[in-house]
N, C-alpha and C positions, 0 to 999 in steps of 0.2 A: 473571288474565291480565296485569295491569299489572305485577304482582311479576315474573313471568317475562321480560317485555320489559326491565325495568330491570336485572335480573340478566344478561341477554345483552348489554345495552348496557355494563354494567360490565366484564364479561369481554372484550368486544371492545376496549374502551379499555384494558385491562391489556395484552392481546396486542399492540396497536398500539404502547403504550409500550415494552414489553421487546423486541419483535421488529424494529420498523421506525422508531421515533423517533431512535435513537442512530446516528451514523455508525459503520459497522462496519470501514471502511478508509479510509485517506487517503494520498495522494501527498505525499511530502515536497517543500517548496518550497526552492529554493536562493537563498541571499542571501550574497553575498560568498565564494562558493566552498563554503559549508557547507549541507548539507541539514538542514532543521529541520522538526520537528513538535511540536506541543504535545499531550500526553497527559493526560487527567484520570483520576485513580485514585479511583473512587467505586463500590464494589461491583463492581470489575473495572477494565478499562482501555478508555478511550474515547478515540480509536479503538482497536480490538484489533488491527488489522492496519495496518501501515505499509510503504509501498512507497517504496524508495530505489534509487539507482543505484550500481553497483559502482565502487570506486576513489575515491569522493568522500567527504570527511568528513561524519559524521551527528551531529546533536545533538538528542536527544529530550529535551523539557522536561516532566518529570513534575510535575504539580500534584496532590498527595494531599489529598483532602477527606475521605476514610473514615478514622476514627479506629481501626478494628479493627487489632490487632497483626499480623494476617496480611499486611497490605499495607504494613507498615513497611519493606519491603525489596524490591527488584526485582532478579531473577538474569538474566543473559545468559550461560549456560554456554559457548556457542560462541565467545564473545568474551572469556571469563574476567573477566566484570564481575559484581560484587556491590555494589549501591548502596543505602545507607539513604536513605529518603524522609521528610523532615520533614513534619508535618502543617500544611497550609495555607502551604506555600512551594514555589516552583518549584525542582526539583532537576535540573540537566542531566545527561545520560548521553552521553558522546561516544565514538565509535569510527569506524573506516574499514573498511567491508566490502571484501574483496578477491575473494571468490568468489560467483558467482551462486548463489541457492538461497533456501530458506526457513528462517529461524532463529527458534526459540521463546524467549520470555522468560516469566517467571512471578513470582509472588509468593514470598516466602521459605519458605511452607509448601506451594508447588506446587499451590494450590487455584485460583488465577486466572491465566489465560494470555493471551498475546498473541504476535504474530509479526512479523518483519521480513522482507519480501519483497524480496530484492536482485535487481535486474534489470541487464542489460547497459547500460553507459554508451554512447549513440550515438557513433559516430566523428566526428571533425572534419567540418565542412561545407565544406571547402576543395576540393571536387571529388573527394574520396575516396568510395569506395562506401559507401552507408549500409546497403543490404540486398543480400543474395545470394540468388538463387533457383535452386533446382536443378530443380524441376519446371516448366520453362518453359512448356510447352504447356498443361498444365491450368490454370495460374495466368492465363495470357493468355487463355484461353477463357473463364474465369470472369470476368475484367474485361470483356471484350467483351460478354458476356451481360448484365452488370449495367449498363453504360453504353453507350448507343447513339451513333453518328456518329463525327466526327472525333476526338474525345477518346478514345473507345475504341481506335481504330486507333493513335493515338500511344501511349497507355498499353500496348497489346499489344506494339508494336514495342519500346518501351523495356524491358519485362519480358523479351521474348524475347532480348534482348542479354545477359542474365544478371545484370544489376545496375541499380540506380538510383542515379545520382549527384546530389548536391545541389550546385549551383554556389555 
């Protein structure tokens, strides 16, 4: 019986390690107008999904730890990029996404994959509309059902005007 328990514990630990211990996605952090994310290349890409904003330069910093020849190169076909990755050195890959969408990247043999999730860049916060809502009544009703009191009334009235402006 102890053997079965130890095997179950080992299987559970392995499942946790492969499914839950590694970050699957990461939002790029902006510094000096450039969105940056560090990606470890070790039996795949960690994180495998990177979220960035449209129209801002992106710098992905690949650190290849895996010596297999498959991971010597990273390909971004939608951005026409093929970059060799040196072992145990950080290699930057830079591009500026102009269109919202999901863009795949892979190793040179197309066995390991990752993705770049490009989202809309928020508009300026100088009183310009940040969000436009077209289904005013259902959205206002949902807000008022979630939040009670004066805040719900203010939020509903703001949403019913058709936009939220950030001062």
